[in-house]
C-alpha positions as CSV (number, residue, x, y, z in Angstrom):
1,M,9.5,3.8,25.5
2,A,12.0,4.8,28.0
3,K,13.6,8.5,28.0
4,H,16.9,8.6,26.4
5,D,16.7,5.2,25.3
6,A,18.0,5.4,21.8
7,V,19.6,1.9,20.9
8,D,17.5,-0.8,22.6
9,A,15.8,-3.2,20.3
10,V,11.9,-4.6,20.4
11,E,11.9,-7.0,23.6
12,T,12.9,-10.4,23.1
13,S,11.4,-13.7,23.3
14,S,12.9,-14.3,26.8
15,V,10.2,-12.1,28.3
16,K,6.8,-13.9,28.5
17,D,3.3,-12.5,29.1
18,D,0.4,-14.3,31.0
19,N,-0.4,-16.3,27.6
20,G,3.0,-17.7,27.7
21,L,4.0,-15.9,24.4
22,A,7.1,-13.5,24.1
23,A,6.1,-10.0,25.2
24,D,6.0,-8.7,21.7
25,A,5.1,-11.7,19.8
26,L,2.7,-12.2,17.1
27,H,1.6,-15.7,15.9
28,R,3.7,-16.5,12.9
29,G,0.7,-18.1,10.8
30,L,1.5,-16.7,7.1
31,K,3.0,-19.2,4.8
32,N,5.2,-18.9,1.9
33,R,2.2,-18.6,-0.6
34,H,0.2,-16.2,1.7
35,I,3.3,-13.7,1.7
36,A,3.9,-14.2,-1.9
37,M,0.4,-13.5,-3.0
38,I,0.0,-10.6,-0.4
39,S,3.2,-8.8,-2.0
40,I,2.0,-9.4,-5.6
41,G,-1.9,-8.6,-5.4
42,G,-2.7,-7.7,-1.6
43,V,-2.5,-4.1,-2.6
44,I,-4.1,-3.8,-6.1
45,G,-6.8,-1.8,-5.1
46,V,-9.4,0.6,-6.3
47,G,-6.2,3.0,-7.2
48,L,-5.3,0.7,-10.3
49,F,-9.0,0.0,-11.4
50,L,-10.9,3.1,-10.8
51,G,-8.4,6.0,-9.3
52,T,-6.8,5.8,-13.3
53,A,-9.8,7.5,-14.2
54,N,-8.6,10.6,-12.9
55,A,-5.1,10.2,-14.0
56,L,-5.8,9.7,-17.7
57,R,-8.5,12.6,-17.5
58,T,-5.4,14.8,-16.1
59,G,-2.4,13.5,-17.8
60,G,-3.5,12.0,-21.1
61,P,-2.3,8.2,-22.2
62,L,1.5,9.4,-22.2
63,G,1.4,11.4,-19.0
64,M,-0.4,9.0,-17.1
65,L,2.1,6.3,-18.3
66,L,5.4,8.3,-17.5
67,G,3.7,9.5,-14.0
68,Y,3.2,5.7,-13.3
69,V,6.8,4.9,-14.4
70,V,8.6,7.3,-12.4
71,I,6.3,6.6,-9.2
72,G,7.1,2.9,-10.1
73,T,10.9,3.8,-9.9
74,L,10.3,5.2,-6.5
75,V,8.2,2.1,-5.2
76,F,11.0,-0.2,-6.5
77,A,13.8,1.8,-4.6
78,V,11.9,2.1,-1.4
79,T,10.6,-1.8,-1.7
80,T,13.9,-3.4,-2.2
81,A,15.5,-1.2,0.3
82,L,12.9,-2.3,2.9
83,G,13.2,-5.8,1.7
84,E,16.7,-6.2,2.6
85,M,16.2,-4.8,6.2
86,A,12.9,-7.0,6.9
87,A,14.8,-10.1,5.4
88,F,17.4,-9.7,7.7
89,L,15.3,-8.5,10.9
90,P,11.8,-9.6,10.4
91,L,10.7,-7.8,13.4
92,P,6.7,-7.1,14.3
93,G,6.0,-3.6,12.9
94,G,8.7,-3.8,10.2
95,H,10.0,-0.3,9.6
96,L,8.1,1.1,12.4
97,T,10.4,-1.1,14.7
98,L,13.7,-0.5,12.8
99,A,12.9,3.2,12.7
100,K,13.8,3.4,16.4
101,R,16.8,0.6,16.2
102,F,18.8,2.6,13.2
103,V,17.8,6.1,13.4
104,D,15.9,7.7,16.4
105,P,12.9,6.6,19.0
106,S,11.4,10.0,17.8
107,L,11.3,9.0,14.0
108,S,9.7,5.6,15.3
109,F,7.4,7.5,17.0
110,A,6.2,9.8,14.2
111,L,6.5,7.2,11.8
112,G,4.4,4.9,13.6
113,W,1.5,7.3,14.2
114,N,1.7,8.5,10.5
115,Y,1.5,5.2,9.4
116,F,-1.3,3.7,11.1
117,Y,-3.4,7.1,10.5
118,S,-2.4,6.5,6.7
119,W,-4.0,3.0,6.7
120,A,-6.8,3.7,9.2
121,M,-7.8,6.5,6.8
122,V,-7.5,4.5,3.6
123,L,-10.1,2.0,5.0
124,P,-13.1,4.3,4.7
125,A,-11.8,5.0,1.0
126,E,-11.8,1.5,-0.1
127,L,-15.2,1.1,1.4
128,S,-16.8,4.0,-0.4
129,A,-15.0,3.0,-3.6
130,A,-16.6,-0.5,-3.0
131,M,-20.0,1.4,-2.5
132,L,-19.5,3.3,-5.8
133,L,-18.9,-0.1,-7.5
134,V,-22.4,-1.4,-6.5
135,H,-23.9,1.6,-8.1
136,Y,-22.8,0.1,-11.4
137,W,-25.8,-2.4,-10.9
138,T,-28.2,-0.7,-8.8
139,T,-28.9,2.4,-6.7
140,A,-32.1,1.0,-5.2
141,V,-30.4,0.1,-1.8
142,N,-29.2,2.5,0.7
143,D,-25.7,3.2,0.6
144,A,-25.3,2.8,4.2
145,V,-26.2,-1.0,4.1
146,W,-23.7,-1.7,1.7
147,I,-21.1,0.0,3.7
148,A,-22.0,-2.0,6.6
149,I,-22.0,-5.3,5.0
150,F,-18.6,-4.7,3.6
151,L,-17.2,-3.5,6.7
152,A,-18.8,-6.2,8.9
153,V,-16.8,-8.9,6.8
154,V,-13.5,-7.1,6.7
155,V,-13.9,-6.9,10.6
156,A,-14.9,-10.7,10.9
157,I,-11.6,-11.7,8.8
158,N,-9.4,-9.7,10.7
159,F,-10.8,-10.9,14.2
160,M,-9.7,-14.4,13.0
161,S,-6.1,-15.6,13.1
162,S,-3.4,-14.3,10.8
163,G,-3.3,-17.6,8.9
164,V,-7.0,-17.2,8.1
165,Y,-6.6,-13.6,7.2
166,G,-3.7,-14.9,5.1
167,E,-6.0,-17.4,3.4
168,F,-8.5,-15.1,2.5
169,E,-6.0,-12.7,1.1
170,F,-4.4,-15.6,-0.9
171,W,-7.6,-16.2,-2.9
172,F,-8.7,-12.5,-2.8
173,A,-5.1,-11.5,-4.4
174,S,-5.5,-14.6,-6.7
175,I,-8.9,-13.0,-8.2
176,K,-7.2,-9.5,-8.4
177,V,-4.1,-11.0,-10.2
178,L,-6.4,-13.1,-12.6
179,A,-8.5,-9.8,-13.1
180,V,-5.7,-7.5,-13.9
181,I,-4.1,-10.3,-16.6
182,T,-7.5,-10.6,-18.1
183,L,-8.0,-7.0,-18.4
184,I,-4.7,-6.7,-20.0
185,I,-5.1,-9.6,-22.6
186,T,-8.8,-8.3,-23.4
187,G,-7.3,-4.6,-23.9
188,I,-4.8,-5.6,-26.1
189,V,-7.4,-7.7,-28.2
190,I,-9.6,-5.0,-28.3
191,T,-7.1,-2.4,-29.4
192,A,-6.3,-4.9,-32.3
193,G,-9.6,-4.9,-33.6
194,G,-10.6,-8.6,-32.0
195,G,-13.5,-7.1,-30.1
196,P,-17.5,-7.6,-31.4
197,N,-17.4,-4.2,-33.1
198,H,-14.2,-5.2,-35.0
199,E,-12.8,-1.7,-34.5
200,S,-8.8,-1.6,-34.6
201,I,-8.0,1.3,-32.0
202,G,-4.2,0.9,-31.9
203,F,-2.9,4.3,-30.9
204,K,-5.8,6.2,-32.1
205,Y,-6.5,7.9,-28.9
206,W,-2.6,9.0,-28.6
207,S,-3.0,10.9,-31.8
208,N,-6.6,12.4,-30.8
209,P,-7.1,14.0,-28.5
210,G,-3.2,13.5,-28.0
211,P,-0.7,11.9,-25.8
212,F,-0.6,14.7,-23.2
213,V,-3.4,16.8,-21.7
214,E,-2.6,20.5,-21.0
215,Y,-3.7,20.8,-17.6
216,I,-4.1,24.4,-16.1
217,G,-1.4,25.7,-18.5
218,T,-1.1,25.7,-22.3
219,G,1.4,24.2,-24.7
220,T,4.4,22.3,-23.3
221,W,4.4,23.8,-19.6
222,G,0.6,22.6,-19.5
223,Q,1.4,19.1,-20.6
224,F,4.3,19.0,-18.0
225,L,1.5,19.9,-15.2
226,G,-0.7,17.5,-16.3
227,F,2.0,14.6,-15.9
228,W,3.2,16.2,-12.4
229,A,-0.5,16.3,-11.5
230,V,-0.4,12.2,-12.1
231,L,2.2,11.5,-9.7
232,I,0.3,12.0,-6.7
233,L,-2.7,10.0,-8.5
234,A,-0.1,7.3,-9.1
235,T,1.1,7.1,-5.5
236,F,-2.2,6.1,-4.3
237,S,-2.3,3.1,-6.7
238,F,1.1,1.9,-5.2
239,I,0.5,2.7,-1.5
240,G,0.8,-0.7,0.6
241,T,3.8,-2.1,-1.5
242,E,5.8,-2.3,1.8
243,I,3.2,-4.4,3.6
244,V,5.4,-7.3,3.3
245,A,7.9,-6.2,5.9
246,V,4.8,-5.6,8.4
247,A,3.8,-9.1,7.8
248,A,7.2,-10.4,8.3
249,G,6.5,-10.4,11.9
250,E,3.9,-13.0,11.4
251,T,5.6,-15.0,8.7
252,K,7.0,-18.7,9.0
253,N,10.2,-18.9,7.6
254,P,10.6,-15.2,7.5
255,R,14.3,-14.7,6.1
256,K,13.4,-17.1,3.3
257,N,10.0,-16.1,2.5
258,V,10.1,-12.2,3.0
259,A,13.2,-12.3,0.7
260,K,11.4,-14.5,-2.2
261,A,8.6,-12.0,-2.1
262,I,10.7,-8.8,-2.3
263,S,12.6,-10.2,-5.2
264,N,9.4,-10.5,-7.3
265,V,8.7,-6.6,-6.7
266,Y,9.4,-5.9,-10.3
267,I,6.7,-8.0,-11.5
268,R,4.2,-6.2,-9.6
269,I,5.3,-2.7,-10.6
270,C,5.8,-3.8,-14.6
271,L,3.1,-6.1,-15.2
272,F,0.4,-5.0,-13.1
273,Y,0.7,-1.2,-12.9
274,I,3.0,-0.1,-15.7
275,L,1.3,-2.6,-18.7
276,G,-1.9,-1.8,-17.1
277,V,-2.1,1.9,-17.5
278,F,-0.5,1.5,-20.6
279,V,-3.4,-0.8,-21.9
280,I,-6.1,2.0,-20.4
281,G,-4.3,4.7,-22.5
282,L,-5.1,2.6,-25.6
283,L,-8.5,1.6,-24.6
284,V,-10.2,5.0,-23.7
285,A,-9.6,8.8,-24.7
286,S,-8.6,11.0,-22.2
287,D,-11.5,13.4,-22.9
288,D,-14.1,10.6,-22.6
289,P,-17.0,11.9,-20.5
290,D,-17.7,9.0,-18.6
291,L,-14.1,9.4,-16.9
292,N,-15.6,11.8,-14.5
293,I,-15.3,9.9,-11.2
294,G,-17.2,12.7,-9.5
295,G,-20.4,11.0,-11.0
296,S,-22.4,8.5,-9.1
297,T,-21.6,5.1,-10.7
298,A,-18.2,2.9,-11.1
299,A,-18.8,3.0,-14.7
300,S,-15.9,5.7,-14.6
301,S,-13.6,2.9,-14.7
302,P,-11.4,2.9,-17.7
303,F,-11.5,-0.7,-18.1
304,V,-15.2,-1.1,-18.1
305,I,-15.5,2.0,-20.2
306,G,-13.2,0.6,-23.0
307,I,-15.0,-3.0,-23.0
308,K,-18.3,-1.5,-23.1
309,R,-17.1,0.8,-25.9
310,A,-15.7,-2.4,-27.7
311,G,-19.4,-3.9,-27.8
312,I,-18.9,-6.6,-24.9
313,K,-22.0,-7.2,-23.1
314,Y,-21.4,-9.3,-20.2
315,L,-17.5,-9.0,-19.5
316,P,-17.9,-5.3,-17.9
317,D,-20.4,-6.9,-15.2
318,I,-17.7,-9.5,-14.5
319,I,-14.9,-7.3,-14.2
320,N,-17.0,-5.1,-12.0
321,A,-17.5,-7.8,-9.9
322,A,-13.5,-8.5,-9.8
323,I,-13.0,-4.8,-8.9
324,L,-15.2,-4.9,-6.0
325,T,-13.3,-8.0,-4.8
326,S,-10.2,-5.8,-5.2
327,A,-11.7,-3.0,-3.3
328,W,-13.1,-5.5,-0.4
329,S,-9.6,-7.1,-0.3
330,A,-7.6,-3.9,-0.1
331,A,-10.1,-2.8,2.9
332,N,-9.2,-6.4,4.6
333,S,-5.5,-5.3,4.1
334,D,-6.2,-1.7,5.6
335,V,-7.3,-3.0,8.9
336,Y,-4.9,-5.7,9.0
337,T,-1.7,-3.2,8.4
338,A,-3.4,-0.2,10.7
339,S,-3.8,-3.0,13.6
340,R,-0.1,-4.2,13.4
341,A,1.0,-0.5,13.2
342,L,-0.9,0.1,16.3
343,Y,0.3,-2.9,18.0
344,S,3.8,-1.9,17.4
345,L,3.4,1.6,18.7
346,A,2.0,-0.2,22.1
347,A,5.0,-2.4,21.9
348,A,7.3,0.3,21.8
349,G,5.7,2.4,24.6
350,N,4.3,4.9,22.1
351,A,0.5,4.1,22.7
352,P,-1.5,2.6,25.4
353,K,-0.5,-0.9,26.3
354,I,-3.9,-2.1,25.8
355,F,-3.4,-2.2,22.3
356,M,-1.1,-5.2,23.2
357,K,-3.6,-7.4,24.3
358,R,-3.8,-10.6,22.4
359,T,-5.5,-14.0,22.5
360,R,-3.9,-17.1,23.4
361,N,-2.6,-17.7,19.9
362,G,-0.9,-14.0,19.5
363,H,-4.0,-12.2,17.9
364,P,-3.8,-8.5,18.6
365,Y,-7.7,-8.1,18.8
366,V,-7.9,-4.7,20.8
367,A,-5.7,-3.1,18.0
368,V,-7.9,-4.8,15.3
369,G,-10.9,-3.4,17.0
370,A,-9.8,0.0,17.3
371,S,-8.6,0.1,13.6
372,A,-11.7,-1.3,12.2
373,C,-13.5,1.6,13.8
374,F,-12.3,4.2,11.1
375,G,-14.2,2.3,8.7
376,L,-17.3,4.1,10.0
377,L,-16.0,7.3,8.4
378,A,-17.1,5.7,5.1
379,F,-20.7,6.6,6.1
380,M,-20.1,10.2,5.2
381,T,-21.0,9.1,1.7
382,T,-24.4,8.7,2.7
383,S,-24.6,12.7,2.8
384,S,-21.7,13.6,0.7
385,G,-20.8,12.6,-3.0
386,A,-19.0,9.3,-2.9
387,G,-16.6,10.5,-5.5
388,K,-15.6,13.7,-3.6
389,V,-15.1,11.8,-0.4
390,F,-12.9,9.0,-2.1
391,N,-10.7,12.0,-3.7
392,W,-10.4,13.5,-0.2
393,L,-9.3,10.4,1.6
394,S,-7.2,9.1,-1.1
395,N,-5.3,12.6,-1.3
396,L,-4.9,12.3,2.5
397,T,-3.5,8.8,2.4
398,S,-1.4,9.7,-0.5
399,V,0.7,12.1,1.1
400,S,0.9,10.1,4.3
401,G,2.3,7.0,2.4
402,L,4.9,9.4,1.0
403,F,6.1,10.1,4.5
404,S,6.4,6.4,5.3
405,W,8.5,5.9,1.9
406,L,10.7,8.9,2.9
407,C,11.4,7.6,6.0
408,I,12.1,4.0,4.8
409,S,14.8,5.7,2.6
410,I,16.4,7.3,5.8
411,I,16.3,4.1,7.8
412,Y,18.0,2.4,4.9
413,L,20.6,4.8,4.5
414,R,21.4,4.7,8.2
415,F,21.3,0.7,7.9
416,H,23.5,0.7,4.9
417,Y,26.1,3.2,6.4
418,G,26.1,1.6,9.5
419,M,26.9,-1.8,8.4
420,K,29.8,-0.1,6.4
421,K,30.9,1.7,9.8
422,Q,31.2,-1.3,11.5
423,G,32.5,-3.5,8.7
424,I,29.5,-6.0,8.3
425,D,29.5,-7.7,5.2
426,R,26.3,-7.0,3.0
427,S,26.7,-10.1,0.8
428,K,25.9,-12.3,3.8
429,L,22.5,-10.9,4.0
430,P,19.5,-13.0,3.1
431,Y,18.3,-10.5,0.3
432,I,20.7,-7.7,-1.2
433,A,18.7,-4.6,-2.6
434,P,20.2,-3.5,-5.9
435,L,21.6,0.0,-6.9
436,Q,22.0,1.0,-3.0
437,P,22.8,3.3,-1.6
438,Y,22.1,5.4,-4.7
439,A,18.3,4.0,-5.3
440,S,17.7,5.2,-1.7
441,W,19.0,8.6,-2.1
442,Y,17.0,9.0,-5.4
443,A,13.8,7.9,-3.6
444,L,14.5,10.4,-0.7
445,V,14.9,13.4,-3.0
446,L,12.0,12.3,-5.2
447,T,9.8,11.8,-2.3
448,L,10.5,15.0,-0.9
449,L,9.7,16.9,-4.4
450,V,6.4,14.9,-4.5
451,I,5.5,15.8,-1.1
452,I,5.9,19.4,-1.4
453,F,4.2,19.9,-4.7
454,S,1.5,17.3,-4.4
455,N,-1.3,19.6,-4.3
456,W,0.2,22.9,-6.0
457,T,-2.9,23.1,-8.3
458,V,-4.7,24.9,-5.2
459,F,-2.5,28.0,-5.4
460,T,-3.1,28.7,-9.1
461,E,-5.8,31.4,-10.0
462,G,-9.2,30.4,-9.2
463,R,-8.6,26.7,-8.0
464,W,-8.3,27.4,-4.3
465,D,-10.1,24.4,-2.6
466,T,-9.8,24.0,1.2
467,P,-10.8,20.3,1.7
468,S,-8.2,19.4,-1.2
469,F,-5.5,21.6,0.6
470,V,-6.1,20.4,4.0
471,T,-6.1,16.7,3.1
472,N,-2.9,17.2,1.0
473,Y,-0.8,19.2,3.2
474,L,-2.2,18.2,6.8
475,P,0.4,15.3,7.3
476,I,3.1,17.7,6.8
477,P,2.7,19.7,9.9
478,V,1.4,16.8,12.0
479,F,4.2,14.5,11.3
480,I,6.6,17.5,12.3
481,L,4.8,18.0,15.5
482,L,4.9,14.6,16.3
483,Y,8.8,14.0,15.9
484,F,10.0,17.2,17.4
485,G,7.1,16.8,20.3
486,H,8.2,13.3,21.2
487,K,11.8,14.3,21.0
488,F,11.9,17.3,23.1
489,T,9.6,15.5,26.0
490,Q,11.4,12.2,26.0
491,G,15.0,13.9,25.2
492,T,15.7,11.3,22.5
493,S,18.8,11.4,20.0
494,V,20.1,10.0,16.8
495,V,21.8,6.8,17.0
496,P,25.4,7.4,16.1
497,L,26.3,4.9,13.3
498,D,28.9,3.1,15.1
499,Q,26.3,2.0,17.9
500,L,23.5,0.7,15.7
501,D,22.4,-2.7,16.8
502,F,22.8,-5.5,14.3
503,V,23.0,-8.1,16.9
504,S,19.7,-8.2,19.0
505,D,17.0,-10.7,17.9
506,V,19.3,-12.2,15.3
507,Q,19.6,-15.7,17.0
508,E,15.8,-16.0,17.7
509,I,15.3,-15.1,14.1
510,E,17.6,-17.6,12.9
511,A,16.1,-20.1,15.0
512,L,12.7,-19.6,13.2
513,E,14.3,-21.0,9.9
514,E,12.4,-24.4,9.4
515,D,11.2,-26.5,6.7
516,E,7.7,-25.8,6.0
517,S,7.0,-29.1,4.2
518,E,7.1,-30.7,7.9
519,D,3.6,-29.3,8.7
520,K,1.8,-32.6,8.8
521,N,-1.6,-31.0,9.3
522,Q,-1.7,-29.7,5.8
523,S,-4.2,-31.2,3.3
524,K,-3.0,-32.4,0.0
525,F,-4.5,-29.5,-1.7
526,Q,-2.8,-27.1,0.6
527,K,0.6,-28.9,-0.1
528,V,-0.1,-28.5,-3.9
529,L,-0.9,-24.6,-3.4
530,D,2.2,-24.2,-1.3
531,S,4.2,-26.0,-4.2
532,L,3.0,-23.6,-6.6
533,F,3.7,-20.3,-4.9
């Protein structure tokens, strides 16, 4: 990035590299059904299937539900705001590029490295969770073997084209979506007494041991603390909902397809997360001893516990396999998103140019390889408790993810008020986020509160834990140092509202609008899938 350059956009397609590609172009190989399923199921990972064990144990069924509802409203505000910007300007890097354009190059620098760090560090968390899931069946094989297998497959997929990645994620996401729907229906049937043991549970566990857990404190105060502790746990389940904006730079018909994917965000939040945790609260008691995720097996998944308690013999194995697929898929998305973040940093001059190296069809293979290397951290689980490592890494990525959401809210507010200042009609945009700008102000305040109080428990008497403190609060000084360090060394300034660039790249983006049905190389089966999604 050049010094004092506060307004310029990402290089346009008029500049070509040795392969004949635009200077910052990535191959647009993701189709409508790819982006639709990535947005709905691409981030359903172990946070929902496995991480909810800690949430239920800490907050109780109602405390957990309320925590997920609150974070769900935050995610809705952030995702729809980002969707409005990404549908208008579907550029490589998504909000990382938009930060430079609508706020400040220093924010783009800090956000870009924070985002890369977040996704690169969540990769070993997903791999260690996948290894935990294998423990459900056997512990005879060395953990390092499973981690190596999972990582090798993830790397292989990501070294292929974006279209191949999209195809794998389409099927991975389909399995996860089907698994969640099956679990919700099964859970409702079990609570109604439809299981083999014919025990009607209903709201039994809401009465005993109760809807809330008294966490650290006692009475109402202790119940509130339990609810608040759930917020950071719920955040990990939702991290990645902004992946659609990152993928927009590789999506065919980006304006149309990104807008369609974002418009379905409420389905992802309400159906898969809110309804899912509600059913979990009915299935399992908050004091169930199997919820201890610090143990050595994935039998602590609330869904698996509830199904086993109902006397269903084989379904837990099937569900555990689906959860394993989910963790594998989430790891696949981790490498994809981290590599695109690293590529975007290089394109903006904020990382070595070597990370911009691409194949002839526009695939950033160097950025992919560098991002995949972080998966090697998962081998720490061979000498430490996998549950502890998973908790450390999930805390680390949760707070980093919150910084991304905080910045997205800031970027959108600048985008919104910039359009207003320049007299641009929002009604002409491909997608219009609801409840704006109030929703972004709400997201900004709530995100700040959750970041500040994300690990308040370590400051209570007898609960100091150095690894937990570091993993929760390290992202705060790191982000501040990145932002001000870049600002002081590069001399950047915030772009005035009346100088925000709403023109560059628009012509090129509009030229990308085309009818996907004209793809004559599609098989009949692919055409059927495209029509369904």
